[in-house]
N, C-alpha and C positions, 0 to 999 in steps of 0.2 A: 504494500500500500504506500502510495506517495504521500508524504506528509504535506500539510497545508503550507502555503506561502503567506507570510504576514507582510502587509504593506503599511509602512509608517509614513503618513503624510498629513499635512495640515497647512493652514495659512492661505496665501494668495493663489490665484489661478496658475501662476507660473510654476508652482510646485504640484498643483493638482492635475493639470492637463496631462503631463507625462505619466503620472500615477494611474489616471483613468485609461490611457492608451495601453499601459502594461497590463492592467487588469483585464481588459478586453482580450488581449492576445493570450494571456495565461488561461482565461476561462475557455477560450476556443481550443486550448490544448487539453482541456479536461482537468485542470488543476483546481484544487480547493483553496479559497482565499479567505483572509480575514483582514480587517482594517483597524489600525490603531491610530487615532487622530485627536485633534483638539475640539473645542466646543463648536467650531464652525462646521465640523463634519456632518452635523444634522442637516445642513443645507445642501449637501452634495447631491448631484443628480447622476443619471446614467448608471454605468456599471458599479461605481463605488457605492451608490445608494442601495444596491442590492446585496452588499456584502454584510456579514456579521460584523458589527462595528463596536469598538470599545473606546471610551474617552478616559485618558489618564491625565494626571497633573503634569504641567510643564511650565517653564518660565524662561525669561530672557536674562541670563546672568551677566551679560557684557555691556548693557546699555542702561542709561538713566542714572539716577542718583544712587548713592551708596545703599540707601534703604531699599530701593527698587532692585538693585543687583543682588542684595542679600536675599530678598524675597524670591527673586528668580532662581537663585541657586538652591534655595530650600525646596521650592516647588519641583525643580528638576530632580533633586535627590529623592523626593517622595515619589515622583513619577518613575524613576528607575526601579524602586522597590515594588511599586504596583505592577510595572511591566514585567519584572522578574517573576512575580507570582503568576501573572497571566500567561506568559510564555511557558512556564512550567506545566500548565494545563493544556495549552494548545499543542505543545511539542512540534513546532514548525520545522520544515526542512530548511528554510532560509527566511531572513528578515531583510526587506528592501526599504531603504529610506530615500526621501526626495528633497532633503534639505529643509531649512526652517527649523526653529527651535522645538516645535512640537514633535519632531522626529527623533530628537536627541535621546530622551530617556529610554525609548524602546530599543534603539540601536545599542546603547551602552549596556542595557540589560541583556541583550542577545550576546554581545561580546563576553560579558560576565558569565553567561551560561554556556559558552562554547558553541553557540549556534552560528552557522555560516551567515555572513552579512555582506550586503551590497549597498552602496550609496550611489545615487545618480546626481550629477551636477549639471544644471541646465545652462549656466552662464559661462562666459569665457574667463571668469574670475571665481575661484573657489569661494563659496559663501562661508559666513562665519560658523554656522552650525556644522557644515561639512569639514571645515578646517579642524574642528574639535574631533570629528569622527574619523577623518582620513587615516591618521596613523594607527588606528585601532581596528578598523574593519578589514575584511578579507579581500574585497574587490571594490574598485572605483570605476564607475561608468561615466565617461565624459561626453560632452556634446561638441566641444571644439578641439581641434588638433593641438592648439596652444592654449593652455589654461593656466593663468597666473595664480600664484599663492599655493600651488601644489608643490609639496616638498620633493626634492630630488629622490629622497629615500622611498617615496611612495610611487614613483613612476612605474616600477616593476609590476604593481598590481592594478595599474590603470589601463582601461581599454576604451577606445573611441567608438561609441555606438550611435551618437547623435541624440537629438531631442525629439522624442515621439510626437507626432502631430495627429490630428483627427483624420479619419479615413477619407472624408470628403476632400481634404486638401491634397491628399495623395492622388486622388483622381484628377484634380485640377492640373497636375503635372503633365498629364497626357495631352492637354490642349496646345502646348507649345506657346511661343511668343512671336507676335508680329508687331514691329514698331508702328507708330502712327504714320499714315500716309498723308501726302499733301492734300489740304482742303477737306480731310476727313475728320470726324470727331476724335478728340483726345480724352481718354478716360483716366482720371486721376482719383486714386483711392487714398483717403486720409484716415489712418487708424490712430486714435488718441491714446490708447492704452488706459490702464486703470488709474494712472497718476499723471498729473502734469498736462492734461488736455487743454487747459485754459489758454496757454500761449499758442498752441496750434490753432485754436478757434479764433484767436485774435490776429495772428500773423499771416496765416495762409489766405484767408479771404482778402486781406489788404493787398497782398502780393499779386494775386490773380486779378483783382479788380483794377490794378494799375496797368495791366497789359493793354495792348492795342485792341481795338474793337474786333478786328478780323479774327484774332486768336481767341479772344473771349468768347466769341460765338461758337467756336469749335469745342470749347471745354465742356466736359461732362464730369462733374465732381460728385463723388460719394464720400461723405465725411461724418465720422462719429464725433459727437459733441456732448458736453455735459448738459443736463436739462436746463440749467440757468443760462446757457449760452445759445440755445437753439434759435430763439427769436432774433437775436442780434446777428448771428451768422446768416440766417435766412434773409434778413433785410439787406445785408451787405451784398450777397450774391444776386438778389433780385434787382437791386439798384444798378448793378454792374451788367445786368443782362446775361448772367452766367447760369446755365442749367445746373442745378444742384439738388441732390437727394440727401437729406440729413436724417440722423437718428441717434438716439442715445446708445443704441446697441444694434448691431447687424447680426442676425442669425444665419445669414447667407454669405459670410465673408469668403468662403472658397469660390463661390460663383463670381463675386465681385473681383476677387483676385485674378480669376481666369481672364477677365476682359480688361484688366487694368494695363495701361501702357506705362504708368509710373505710380509708385506708392510713396507716400510721405508718412512717416510713422516714428513713434518712439522706438527704442531699441531693446524692448523686453525680449527675454529668451525665446518665448513662444512665437512672437512676431518674426524674429530673425529666422527661426527654424522653418516657419511656414513660407517665408519669402524664398528660402532656398529650395524647399520641396516644390513649390509652384514655379520657380525660375522666373522671378519678377525683379526688375531693377528698382532700387529704392533710395530715397534720400532719408537717412536716419538722423533724428535729432534726439540724442540721449537725454533722458531726464536727469538733470544735474544733481538732484537730491536723492537718487537711488542709493541704497546701501552700498558703501565702499565704491561708489561710482561705477558699479558693474555694467551699467548700460553703455558707458563709454567703451569699455573693453569689448562688449558685444559688437558695437557699431564699428570699432576699429578693425576687428577681425573680418567683418563683412566687407568693409571698404578696401582693406589691404588685399583681399582676394580678388578685387576688381568687380565685385558684384553690385556695388552701389557707392554712395557718397555719404560721408559723415559730416554733419553740420552742427557744430557745438552751439549750445544755447546762446552764448555771447555773440555769435555771428548770425543768429537766426533773426533776421530783420526783413521787413517787406522788400526793400530794394535789393538786398543780396539774394533773397530767395527768388524774386522775379527774374533777375539776371541769370541765375542758375537754371531755372526751368526753361526759359527761352533758349538758352544755349543748348540744352539737352534735346529739346524738341526740334531744333534746327540740325541736330546731328543724330539721325535715327540709327546709324551704324553703332554709335557709342552706346545707345540704349540696347541695341541687339546684343552687343558684346557683353554688356553688364548682365543682361538676362541669362546669357549662356554661362557666365561665371557663377551667377547665383544658383543656377540649376546644378552646376558641378559641385557646389558646396552642399547641396541638399542631400539629406539622408532619408528617403521615403521608407526605408526598411528599419528605421531606428527601433520601433516597438518590437519587431522580431529579433533584432540583435540584442536588445536588452533582455528579452525573455530567454534567449539562448544562454546569456550569461547567468541569469538567475537559475535556469535549469542545471547548468554545470555546477554552480555553487551548491545547490540543494542535493546534487547527486552524491555528495560526500555524506554517507549515512553515519549518524552517531547512535550509540546505544540509547534506547529509551530510558529516560531518567526515572529513578525511584522517587516516588512522592508519597506523602502521607494521605491516607484515605480511610475515613471511619476509624481513625485512631490506630491503624495498622499499616505496615509497609505494604505497598502495592505498586505494580508497574502500570503506568498510564499508557496503554497501548494505542488508544485512539483519542482524538480531541473530543471534548464533550459535545453532545448534539446541540446544534445552534440553528435557530430559525434564520432564514436568509435576511430577514428584516429586523432581527433583534439588535438593539443598541444598548450597550451596557456602560453605565458611567462608573468606572472603577473608583472614582473619587477625585476631588479637586477640579480646577478649571484651568485649561491650557491658556497660556498667555500668548499674545501675538508676537 
């Protein structure tokens, strides 16, 4: 009998999307899964929402005031003990973590218990939680060929698998890329990301509205905006005579990516991975307040590969952006070349590669651990029966 795989994930979508993709792949392989998460796990959808789910204590021990850090360390220690007890009952074949502090207690407990461990890093800079875990875990899955803050001593257990993306985006890859032709519509897709969308909603409409009338009439803009920005952005495009479709969230990004000639976006890990899989050229504007400035590392890796262009926030002004877009639209071959390089960077099989790594890790069978049951020693040969929708709060509340 194959032992279950435990997925440790929580926090923002950047950590959750690859966990979801791995879950789908492993379920298709007939594996049994369980999820250990933070309090936000109750809002998960898709495959993760169908898994037996446990909430344990977790904290952020490296940020905030001294009191906050002490509280974070205390919650993490409590979470390690809770996860240790939980894993003793589940007897998993492997534990997989996706970064973020909610994953730390479960991975540390797995290391403590001698359970095979894998962590996945989505960004081109190893996150703080994964920096804690990297020296301790058995395998490290990377999304970028060059990942900073990874110790030289840990290179030997690192493998580049890419960042899993949704299946719809993998299908968008098959559409290929055609640069905009003379006098034909130009499709521009603007993805604001979960943070820092305000400046995109301010700068991009101004830049496009300042273009000549002939070019403005060719533009077809799809732009994500914050709810409070929708009316202002709509008015700016309407007054400039630019055809624009706005929304606070697009549930058909793969379709829009397929038809886009140029994407303007923040440089979150999921966005960069999807651009690569779809093979679309992009102007990336890293969110300057991202943790450890990791978006700049993502955008730099993308730009240095020739797949697009990095535009730092300090240079992100309407005149500069206008000049940049006009130059690119006048050079369709440059867009074509960037699209080809983006496609070359994409890893559409990332979910499969990550699942292969997890399967290899879990193939190292350990003896089933002796546990106490009904006051006597007994061998826990199978995980306890769990309803697919059962969610158990082991105690405490996970911190962001």
